[in-house]
C-alpha positions as CSV (number, residue, x, y, z in Angstrom):
1,X,-0.6,0.1,0.0
2,X,1.8,3.8,-1.0
3,X,0.0,6.4,1.1
4,X,0.4,10.0,0.2
5,X,-0.3,12.7,2.2
6,X,-0.9,16.3,0.9
7,X,-3.1,19.6,1.8
8,X,-6.3,20.9,0.5
9,X,-6.4,24.7,-0.1
10,X,-7.8,25.7,3.4
11,X,-4.9,23.6,5.6
12,X,-6.9,20.6,5.5
13,X,-5.3,17.7,5.0
14,X,-5.7,14.9,2.2
15,X,-4.9,11.4,2.7
16,X,-4.9,8.7,-0.7
17,X,-4.1,5.7,0.2
18,X,-3.1,3.1,-3.5
19,X,-2.8,-0.4,-4.3
20,X,0.1,0.6,-6.7
21,X,3.3,2.1,-5.1
22,X,3.4,4.4,-8.9
23,X,0.3,6.0,-8.1
24,X,1.0,9.9,-8.5
25,X,-1.8,11.6,-6.4
26,X,0.0,14.9,-5.5
27,X,-2.3,16.7,-6.9
28,X,-2.3,21.1,-6.2
29,X,-6.4,22.1,-4.6
30,X,-6.9,25.1,-6.6
31,X,-10.4,26.4,-5.4
32,X,-10.7,29.8,-4.3
33,X,-11.5,28.2,-0.3
34,X,-11.6,30.3,3.3
35,X,-10.7,28.3,6.5
36,X,-13.8,25.7,7.9
37,X,-16.2,27.6,10.9
38,X,-14.2,24.2,13.5
39,X,-16.3,26.1,16.5
40,X,-16.7,22.6,18.3
41,X,-17.9,22.3,22.1
42,X,-18.2,19.5,24.2
43,X,-20.6,19.5,26.7
44,X,-21.5,17.3,29.8
45,X,-24.0,16.0,30.9
46,X,-25.1,16.6,34.6
47,X,-27.6,13.8,35.1
48,X,-26.0,11.3,32.6
49,X,-22.2,11.8,32.7
50,X,-22.5,11.8,28.5
51,X,-21.1,13.6,26.3
52,X,-22.7,16.0,24.0
53,X,-21.1,17.8,20.8
54,X,-22.5,21.0,20.1
55,X,-21.3,21.2,16.6
56,X,-23.5,24.5,15.2
57,X,-21.5,25.4,12.1
58,X,-22.8,22.1,10.3
59,X,-26.6,23.5,9.9
60,X,-24.9,24.5,6.8
61,X,-22.9,21.3,5.1
62,X,-23.8,20.0,1.7
63,X,-27.3,19.0,1.3
64,X,-27.8,15.9,-1.0
65,X,-26.2,17.4,-4.6
66,X,-26.5,16.4,-7.5
67,X,-24.6,13.9,-8.9
68,X,-22.8,15.7,-11.0
69,X,-21.6,18.0,-8.4
70,X,-20.6,15.4,-5.6
71,X,-18.0,16.3,-3.8
72,X,-16.7,12.7,-3.1
73,X,-15.9,12.3,-7.3
74,X,-12.8,13.1,-8.3
75,X,-12.0,16.0,-9.4
76,X,-12.3,16.6,-13.9
77,X,-12.0,19.9,-15.5
78,X,-13.9,22.5,-15.0
79,X,-15.5,21.1,-11.9
80,X,-13.1,21.0,-8.8
81,X,-14.3,18.3,-5.7
82,X,-12.9,17.9,-2.5
83,X,-10.7,15.5,-4.4
84,X,-8.4,17.5,-6.5
85,X,-6.4,14.2,-8.2
86,X,-8.9,12.9,-11.3
87,X,-8.8,9.4,-9.9
88,X,-7.9,7.5,-6.6
89,X,-8.3,4.0,-5.0
90,X,-9.1,5.3,-1.1
91,X,-8.6,8.6,0.1
92,X,-9.5,10.1,3.5
93,X,-9.7,13.6,3.6
94,X,-10.4,15.9,7.2
95,X,-14.5,17.4,6.9
96,X,-14.9,20.4,5.7
97,X,-18.3,20.8,8.1
98,X,-17.0,18.6,11.6
99,X,-18.8,17.5,14.6
100,X,-15.2,17.6,16.3
101,X,-11.8,19.7,15.2
102,X,-9.2,21.1,16.3
103,X,-9.0,20.4,20.7
104,X,-11.8,19.0,20.4
105,X,-11.0,15.8,18.1
106,X,-11.1,15.2,14.7
107,X,-13.5,14.2,11.5
108,X,-12.7,12.6,8.6
109,X,-14.5,11.3,5.3
110,X,-13.1,8.3,3.9
111,X,-14.3,7.7,0.3
112,X,-14.0,4.2,-1.1
113,X,-13.9,3.9,-4.4
114,X,-13.7,6.6,-7.4
115,X,-17.2,5.0,-9.0
116,X,-19.9,7.3,-7.2
117,X,-22.4,4.8,-8.3
118,X,-21.6,1.8,-7.0
119,X,-21.5,0.2,-3.5
120,X,-19.1,-1.3,-0.4
121,X,-20.7,-4.6,-1.2
122,X,-19.8,-4.0,-5.3
123,X,-15.8,-3.9,-4.4
124,X,-13.7,-6.5,-5.1
125,X,-11.5,-8.4,-1.8
126,X,-8.4,-6.3,-3.2
127,X,-10.2,-2.9,-2.3
128,X,-11.6,-4.1,0.6
129,X,-8.7,-5.2,1.6
130,X,-7.4,-1.4,0.9
131,X,-10.2,0.2,3.2
132,X,-9.4,-2.2,5.8
133,X,-6.1,-1.3,5.2
134,X,-6.8,2.9,5.5
135,X,-8.8,2.2,8.6
136,X,-6.4,0.4,10.7
137,X,-3.7,2.9,9.4
138,X,-6.0,6.2,11.1
139,X,-6.6,3.9,13.9
140,X,-2.6,4.4,14.8
141,X,-2.3,7.7,13.4
142,X,-5.4,8.8,15.7
143,X,-5.2,7.2,18.5
144,X,-1.3,9.2,18.8
145,X,-3.2,13.2,18.9
146,X,-3.1,14.8,21.9
147,X,-6.3,14.7,23.9
148,X,-7.8,11.5,21.6
149,X,-9.9,9.4,23.7
150,X,-10.9,6.1,21.3
151,X,-10.8,6.0,16.8
152,X,-14.0,5.3,15.7
153,X,-14.8,4.2,11.6
154,X,-17.7,3.8,10.5
155,X,-20.5,4.1,7.5
156,X,-23.7,5.0,7.2
157,X,-25.5,3.8,4.1
158,X,-29.2,5.1,2.2
159,X,-30.9,8.1,3.0
160,X,-33.5,6.2,5.0
161,X,-30.2,6.8,7.6
162,X,-29.4,10.1,6.8
163,X,-27.2,10.0,4.7
164,X,-27.1,13.3,2.7
165,X,-24.4,12.4,0.4
166,X,-24.7,9.1,-2.1
167,X,-21.1,8.6,-2.9
168,X,-19.8,5.7,-1.5
169,X,-18.1,6.8,1.9
170,X,-17.9,6.2,5.5
171,X,-16.1,8.6,8.5
172,X,-13.8,8.5,11.3
173,X,-14.3,10.1,13.6
174,X,-11.5,10.6,16.9
175,X,-13.4,11.4,19.8
176,X,-11.8,13.2,23.0
177,X,-13.5,11.5,25.0
178,X,-14.9,7.5,25.5
179,X,-18.6,7.1,24.2
180,X,-21.0,6.0,26.2
181,X,-22.1,2.5,24.3
182,X,-18.2,1.9,25.0
183,X,-18.1,3.1,28.7
184,X,-21.0,0.5,29.5
185,X,-19.5,-1.9,28.0
186,X,-16.1,-2.1,29.9
187,X,-18.1,-1.8,32.9
188,X,-20.2,-4.3,31.8
189,X,-16.8,-6.7,31.4
190,X,-14.7,-5.6,33.9
191,X,-18.1,-6.6,36.5
192,X,-17.7,-9.9,34.4
193,X,-13.9,-10.6,35.0
194,X,-14.5,-9.2,38.7
195,X,-17.3,-11.8,39.6
196,X,-16.1,-14.5,37.4
197,X,-12.8,-14.0,36.4
198,X,-13.7,-15.0,32.5
199,X,-13.9,-12.7,29.4
200,X,-17.2,-11.8,28.8
201,X,-17.0,-11.4,25.6
202,X,-15.1,-14.5,24.7
203,X,-17.1,-16.2,26.2
204,X,-20.3,-14.1,24.2
205,X,-18.7,-15.6,21.2
206,X,-18.1,-19.0,22.6
207,X,-21.9,-19.5,23.9
208,X,-22.6,-18.4,20.1
209,X,-20.6,-20.2,17.9
210,X,-21.6,-23.5,20.5
211,X,-25.6,-22.7,20.6
212,X,-24.8,-22.2,16.2
213,X,-28.4,-20.7,15.5
214,X,-28.3,-17.0,15.0
215,X,-24.6,-17.7,13.6
216,X,-25.0,-16.3,9.9
217,X,-21.6,-16.5,8.4
218,X,-18.1,-18.5,9.6
219,X,-15.2,-18.7,8.6
220,X,-11.6,-20.2,9.8
221,X,-10.6,-16.4,12.1
222,X,-14.4,-14.2,11.6
223,X,-17.9,-15.5,13.2
224,X,-20.6,-13.5,12.7
225,X,-23.8,-13.4,14.7
226,X,-27.2,-12.2,15.1
227,X,-27.0,-10.5,18.9
228,X,-29.0,-12.6,22.0
229,X,-30.4,-9.5,22.3
230,X,-30.9,-7.4,18.9
231,X,-32.0,-3.4,19.3
232,X,-32.6,-3.4,15.1
233,X,-34.7,-5.8,13.2
234,X,-31.2,-7.3,11.1
235,X,-28.1,-6.9,13.4
236,X,-25.1,-8.5,13.0
237,X,-21.8,-8.7,14.9
238,X,-18.9,-10.0,13.5
239,X,-15.9,-10.7,15.8
240,X,-12.7,-12.3,15.3
241,X,-11.9,-15.3,16.7
242,X,-8.6,-13.7,18.8
243,X,-10.0,-11.7,20.5
244,X,-8.0,-8.0,20.1
245,X,-8.1,-3.8,21.3
246,X,-8.5,-2.5,18.2
247,X,-7.2,-2.6,14.5
248,X,-4.1,-2.3,14.8
249,X,-3.5,-4.4,16.8
250,X,-5.7,-7.3,14.2
251,X,-3.2,-10.6,12.9
252,X,-2.5,-10.9,9.4
253,X,-4.6,-14.1,9.1
254,X,-7.8,-12.5,10.3
255,X,-7.0,-9.4,7.8
256,X,-6.9,-12.0,5.2
257,X,-10.0,-13.1,5.4
258,X,-12.0,-10.2,6.4
259,X,-12.8,-8.5,3.2
260,X,-14.3,-11.9,1.9
261,X,-16.9,-12.3,5.0
262,X,-17.1,-8.9,5.0
263,X,-18.1,-8.1,1.8
264,X,-20.6,-11.4,1.6
265,X,-22.1,-9.8,4.6
266,X,-23.0,-6.6,3.0
267,X,-24.1,-8.6,-0.2
268,X,-26.5,-11.1,2.1
269,X,-27.6,-7.1,3.7
270,X,-29.0,-6.2,-0.4
271,X,-31.2,-9.3,-0.7
272,X,-32.7,-9.1,2.7
273,X,-36.2,-7.7,1.2
274,X,-36.1,-9.2,-2.1
275,X,-36.4,-5.3,-4.2
276,X,-33.2,-4.2,-6.1
277,X,-33.6,-1.2,-3.6
278,X,-30.1,-1.0,-1.4
279,X,-30.5,-1.8,1.9
280,X,-30.1,1.1,4.2
281,X,-27.4,0.4,7.4
282,X,-24.6,1.6,9.6
283,X,-21.8,-0.3,9.9
284,X,-19.7,0.0,13.2
285,X,-16.0,-0.5,14.1
286,X,-16.1,-1.5,17.9
287,X,-12.7,-0.2,19.1
288,X,-11.2,0.4,22.4
289,X,-10.2,3.6,23.9
290,X,-6.4,4.3,23.3
291,X,-3.8,3.2,25.5
292,X,-3.1,5.7,28.5
293,X,-6.3,7.7,28.6
294,X,-6.4,6.3,32.3
295,X,-10.0,5.4,34.5
296,X,-12.4,4.8,32.3
297,X,-15.5,4.6,34.0
298,X,-14.8,3.5,37.0
299,X,-12.1,1.3,34.8
300,X,-8.6,1.2,35.0
301,X,-7.6,2.4,31.4
302,X,-5.0,-1.0,30.8
303,X,-7.9,-2.8,32.4
304,X,-10.2,-1.8,30.4
305,X,-8.6,-1.8,27.1
306,X,-6.9,-5.8,27.5
307,X,-10.2,-6.7,28.5
308,X,-11.3,-5.0,25.3
309,X,-12.7,-7.3,21.8
310,X,-12.7,-6.1,18.5
311,X,-15.8,-6.3,16.3
312,X,-17.8,-4.6,14.0
313,X,-21.8,-3.8,14.1
314,X,-24.0,-4.2,11.5
315,X,-27.2,-3.1,11.3
316,X,-30.5,-2.3,9.4
317,X,-33.3,0.3,10.2
318,X,-35.1,-1.4,7.4
319,X,-37.9,-4.7,9.1
320,X,-39.4,-5.4,6.4
321,X,-39.8,-4.5,2.2
322,X,-41.9,-1.3,2.7
323,X,-41.5,-0.6,6.7
324,X,-38.6,1.2,8.6
325,X,-38.1,0.5,12.8
326,X,-38.4,4.4,13.5
327,X,-36.4,5.1,17.5
328,X,-39.7,6.2,18.7
329,X,-41.0,7.3,22.4
330,X,-39.2,4.2,24.4
331,X,-35.9,4.0,22.0
332,X,-35.3,7.6,21.5
333,X,-37.3,9.0,25.3
334,X,-36.1,6.0,27.7
335,X,-33.1,4.4,25.4
336,X,-35.7,1.3,25.9
337,X,-35.5,-0.7,22.6
338,X,-38.3,-3.0,21.4
339,X,-37.2,-4.8,18.4
340,X,-40.1,-6.5,15.7
341,X,-37.6,-9.4,14.4
342,X,-37.2,-12.7,16.3
343,X,-32.7,-12.8,16.5
344,X,-33.4,-16.4,15.2
345,X,-35.8,-15.7,12.8
346,X,-33.7,-12.9,11.8
347,X,-30.7,-15.1,11.5
348,X,-32.8,-18.3,9.4
349,X,-33.4,-15.1,7.0
350,X,-29.7,-13.8,6.5
351,X,-28.6,-17.5,5.9
352,X,-31.4,-18.2,2.9
353,X,-30.1,-15.3,1.2
354,X,-26.0,-16.6,1.2
355,X,-24.3,-16.4,-1.8
356,X,-24.6,-19.9,-4.0
């Protein structure tokens, strides 16, 4: 993999990741851009203790542009985009409208392909492996930034999710705090360790593999299953068999097998409802807090990192071909999830739509 780092006209960093070591990507950005507004603020909820990001400047961000004005497509003669080069394999750049910036973290956009009309599921294994390498590189580099406590790589896909740019892309957030979901996980895992001496992540994975009813896909180094208490109509968790804290410590064997299994999962999601419409989804990497952040929710950071298990959570808000799962009063108001699909039925359906 070749990595090329350069700057956009307003000073933001852009990085090209290429499978070909000979690729030349240091193309200047000729747009007359002013510096971006990055006035972000992190506030703490006094009752829950959760961090909330205030980023009011994002109200003016790009919203559903036509395909011929997409800012994530390569630049062409007469039309400059966020990517100055006329082509790319995978590219990452600092978000022009970040939720987190400066002393409050960093937000990056990752484009998986220059092809506006495709999707991650339609990539080949080589390109998916390059995306994984880019995620890993960004996790390593952002984890070393002062003040960063957790790195989160994710993809939102579909207008139903809230996506405002149709080009296949994801995002990478470098949080200056540990997210509430990770804090809760760490506390639960620590309590289990204190009570039993075992690792809860490992026991959940072992139990799902042994029971098998909710297993969707299994390789030599990964297992994908619908969780016992799934929150979403179709939700899959993908775990490497060898527990590790984050993408930077994923072993070579798991790294090599990941593209094939992940692409198969995405393709099954697109076949769930028997229609030509792509399935909206969120795909989210859960990684341990970075080393050296101190105590997390009452859990010693080193203990929490040592006990954590890197995994990916993939889910859709669609519950039938023409119905969505909305987070209504119980979920949004009380964080009490109600799922319309039995996890065992969801797993059976995901096995049923396997590639032939």
